[in-house]
N, C-alpha and C positions, 0 to 999 in steps of 0.2 A: 406206463400209460396214464394219461390224465384226461378224462372226458367230463366236461362241465355238465351239471344236472339238467341244464336247459337245452343242451345240444341234442339233435335228432340224428342218430347214426344207425343206418340200416344194419340188421344182423347179417346181411349178405355182403357188406363191405369188408375188405381186408385191411386191417389196421396193424401197422408194424409196431416195433418196440420203441419205447421212449417218445411216443407221439403225444402232443398236447392239442386238444380240441376245446376251444374256448366257448363262451356263452353264445347260445342261439345259432350255432353253426348247424348246417345240414349236410350230411354225407349220404348219398343215395346208394342203392344196391349195385354191386359189381364195380364200385369204385375201389381203388387200391391206394392206400396212403403209406408211403415208405417210412422206414425207421427214421426217427429224429425229426419228423416234420412238425411244424407248428401252424395251426389254424387259429388265428387270434380271437376273432369274434365275428358273428354275422357272416361267415363265409359259407358259400354254397358250392359243394362239389357234386356235380351231377353224375349219373350212371356212366360207366365205362371210362371214367377218368383215372389216369394212373399218375401219381406224384412220386418222383424218385426220392431218394434219401435226402434228409436235411433241407427240404424246401420250407420256405416261410411265406405264409399267405396272410395278408393284412385284411382288416375289416371291409366287408361289402364287396369283396371280389366274388365273381361268379365264373366258375370254370366248367366248360363242357355243355353249356346250354345249346339249344337248337340254333342252327345257322339262320341268319337273316336272308333266306333264299326262298323266293316265291315258289310254291309248289313242293317244298321239301316234304318227303315222307318221314314223319316222325317215328315210324316203326323201324327204320333202318338201325342196325347195330353199328354205331360209329362212336368215336371217342376223341379224347385229347390225351397226349402223353407229355408230361413235363419232366425234364431232366433233373438230376440231382443238383442240389445247391442253388437252385433258382429261387429268386425272391419276386413275389407278386405283390405290389403295393395296393393301397386303398382303391377299391372300385375297378380293378382290372377285370376285363371280360375277355374270355377266350372261347370261341365257338367250335363245336365238333364238326367233323367232316361231313360232306354231303354224299359220300360214297360208302357203300356197304363194306364193313370190315376195315375201313381206312381211318386214319387219325390226323388231326391237326397236331403238329409236333413242335414243342419248345425244347431246345437242347439244354445242356448242362451249364450251370454257373451264369445264367442270364439274369438280368435285372430289369423288370418291367415296372416303370414308375406309375404314379397315380393316374387312374382313368384312361390308361392306354388300352387299345382294343386290337385284338388279333382275330381276324375272321377265319372262316372255315378253310381248311386245307392249306394253311400257311405252314412253312417249314423254317424254323429259326435254328441256326447252328449254335455254337457255344460262345459265351462271353459277349452276347449282344446286349446293348442297352437301349431301351425305348424310354425316352423321357416323357414328362407329363402330357397326357392327352394325345399321344401319337396314335394315328389311325392306320391300320393295315387292312386293306380289302382282301378278298379271297385269293388263294393260290399264289401268294407272294413267297419268294425264296429270299431269305436273308442269311448271308454267309457269316462266318465267325468274325469276331472283333469289330462288328459294325456298331456305330453310334448314330442314333436318330434323334434329332432335337425336338423340343416340345411343339405340339400342335402341327407337326408335319403330317401330311396325308399321302399315302402311297396307293397308286392305282392297282387294280387286280392284275395278276400274272406278271408283275414287275419283278426283276431280280436285282438285289443289292449285293454287290461284290464284296469280297473279303476286305476288311479294314477300311471300308468307305465311311465317310462322315456326311450325314444329311443335316442341313441346317434347320433350325426351328422355323415353323411356318411355311416350309417348302411344300410345293405340290409336285410330286414325282409321278410322271406317267410313262417314263421310259426307263430302261435298264441303266443302272449306275455301275460303272466298271469298278473293279477292285482298287483300293487305295486312293480314291478320288474324294474331293470335297464337292458336294452338290448342294445348290441353294435355289431359292426362288422357284421358277417352273423349269425343271430339267436343265438347269444352268450349271455347268462345271466351272469351278473357280480355281482349280489346281489340284496338286497332289496333297494328300493328308500327311505332310512331312512330320508333323509333331507326333502323330500316332505311329508312324513307321519307326521313328527314333525311340519312342517309348517302349516299343516292342523289341528293340534290339536288332532291327534290320541293318545289315552291313552297309557301309558307305558305297561299296561297289554295286550292290543291288539297287540302292537308291539312285545311283548315277544311271544305271540301266533303265530304271523306271522313268527317270526324267527324259532320257533319250526317246523312249517309246511314247511318252506323253507328247513330246514335241512333234514327233512324226505323225501322230494320229489327230491331234487336236489343234495344231497351229497352222493347218493348211486345209484347203477345201478338198474333199474327196470322200470316197466310201470307206468308212473306218473298218468295216468288216473285211474288205479286200486288203486294205493296208495292213491290218493286223496279221492276216494270213501270210502276206508277203514277208513281213518282218520275221515271223516264226520260221518261214522256209529259209530265209537268208541266215538267220541265227546270229546276226551282227550285234544285236543289243539284248539278247535274251538268254544269257548263260545262267543267270540266277533263277531260282524257283519262283521268286516274286514276279520277275519280268514275264516268265512263262505263264504264270497264273493270270496276270494282267491281260496278256495277248489272247490266251485261250478263251477268256470270257466272251470275246466277240464272235466265237464260233456258234454260240447258241442264242436262245431268246427269240421272242416273237414281236417285241414292241419297239424295236429300234433302240438308240442309245442317247442318253443325256450327253450334251456337248458344250463346247465353249462358244460363247457369243462373239463372233468375229466382228472386226471393225466394219461399220456400215450396215450391220444387220439390225 
């Protein structure tokens, strides 16, 4: 363990083995820093934050501060959980939950680039990349293998499906289904074929996804009902990827990002 002389670490914090805490870092009581973590300098880890093993936190990141929620009771015991192997770059902010005994959750092997923000009660799965200055409002769910481009802003309660790619500067106010590319304001531009191929998804599965995509987004209709009908028929959803894609439309509260059809 290496703790710089200028760092302020509460005696109530749990510090694992082979942890490096750099100059002017602050670690509050009841925080837990997992084995092999590195807090470079000027990092603030608030109370009730748990960092998994081998996380790396860059300067000026603040993890577990109070949510930006009017009327929040600061006496609530809430926190943030960050999964193993996650990197938080310069100036990242992650806010704690607004609900007693609940946590904002960042999964394993995620990479949050400089000045990205994750608000209260978000849940990020594994292998998520938030690029510079990405903004996530409260209660957002981001599935695994999602990539969100720089300066994109995501509305509260939105779901971003597995393997989706959100373009830089996008304004996302509706759910983005798995494996799609979404840009501008809730505008679907196609399947994330490059991402699918890089992750080794089979040709048959990609073919099924293309068929599902054509059925849902290339004609006018209620995508929720169309997805349910395709699942029931089973014609183009033998693969797990196609089933994941179609089942996504069973949930959510905000409607779905879609294709801008001719004449709209």
